[in-house]
N, C-alpha and C positions, 0 to 999 in steps of 0.2 A: 665270616661271608665269603662267597666267590665273587670275585671281581675278574672279568674279561677284558683283554685287550687285542684288537686287532689294529693293522694298519696297512695301508695302500700306498703305494709311491705316487700314483699319479690320479688324478680327478676321473680319468676314463676307465680305470681298473674297478673291478667288483669286489667288494668284501663279502658277499654272501656267503661263500665257502667257509670263511673263518668264522662268521656270525652261526651259521648253523652248526659247527663243530662244536662251538663254546655253549650253546644251547643244549646241544646232545649230552655234554658234559655236566650239566646240571646248573650253569650260569644263568640267572634271570635275565631276560631281554633289558629290564630297567639297568642291569649292572654289567652293560657291555658298552664299551668305549672303543670307537675305532677313528683312528687318526689317517689323514690322508698328507702324507708329506714322504719326502725322500727319506732313506734311511740315513744320509750323510748328513742331514740339517741337524744342527746342534739344537735348533728349538723346536719341541714337539709338545705342543699345548696339551693334546689329550693323553700322552703318557704324563705328563707332569701333574695333571688332574688324576689320574689313576693312582699314582704313587703318592699323593697328597689324601686321597680317599682310603688307603690301604692303613689298617690297624692291625696289631698284634692278634695272631690266632688266624688272620685271613689267609685266602690263597688268591695268588694271581696267576689266571688263567690264558696262555697264549697257545696257538696253534702250532708256530714255530719258532726257534729262537732268532731266526733273522728278522721275524716282526717285531722283536723287542728290542735289539740292540742294534747300534748303528756301526760297533766295532768292537773288537775283542776287548778292548781296556774298558770299554762302556759296559759290557757284558759281564766282565768278572767285578766290577765297581758295583754295578747293580745288583748283584747277585749276593754279595757281600754286605750291602747295604739292607737287602730284605733278610738274610740270614739274622742280621744284628738286631732287627726289629721284630723279629719272631714272626716274619711272613712266609708263607709256603710259595713255592713257583711250579706250577703244573704247565709243563709242555707238551700239549696233546700228542702230536704226531711223531715226535719223537722219543715219547715214553718215560720223559723225565718229571719224576714228583720229588721235589726237595725234603717231603715231610718222611721219606723213607731213606735208610742208610744207603741203598742201592741207587736212589734217584740223585742223592748228593754227591755219590761217587760218580755217576754218569754226567752230571752236570760240569763237575771238576775236571772229567776227562776231555768233554766235548770243548770246553772253553778253553783247554789249554792245546788242544788239538787245533782250534781255529788260530791260537796265538802263535803255535809252531809254523801254520801253513803262511800266516801273515809276514812271519820273518825269514822264511826261506829264501836264499838268493835267487833271482831269477838268471836262468841260463840264456846266455843270448846264443841265438843261431847265427852262424856264419854263412854266408852265402859261399858256396864252392868255387 
């Protein structure tokens, strides 16, 4: 089964772009779940619902990784959990499909790249 997840950060943002993309990629409207929460919030009830609905052999579809994870650690943990449960991940706009070897490699590289970016020391600018 294909299950889609989208997220907007504020109530005034419009999730239609995400919904349209999920529909175009085969997700039934009844299987699309959109949350309205900041990515930094620990509690995301719609994502929790989606993760509960997913079963072995299902695929979770999202438009972009930043709609799915709130941090690099969350992304890596979530990816490992999906893999262990036999659930695929398809990130539409970034061309990631973990049902393929290339997609698994791309997911690993992107999550590693995001981890490296978050751990780089920031250079302070000094006023001359």
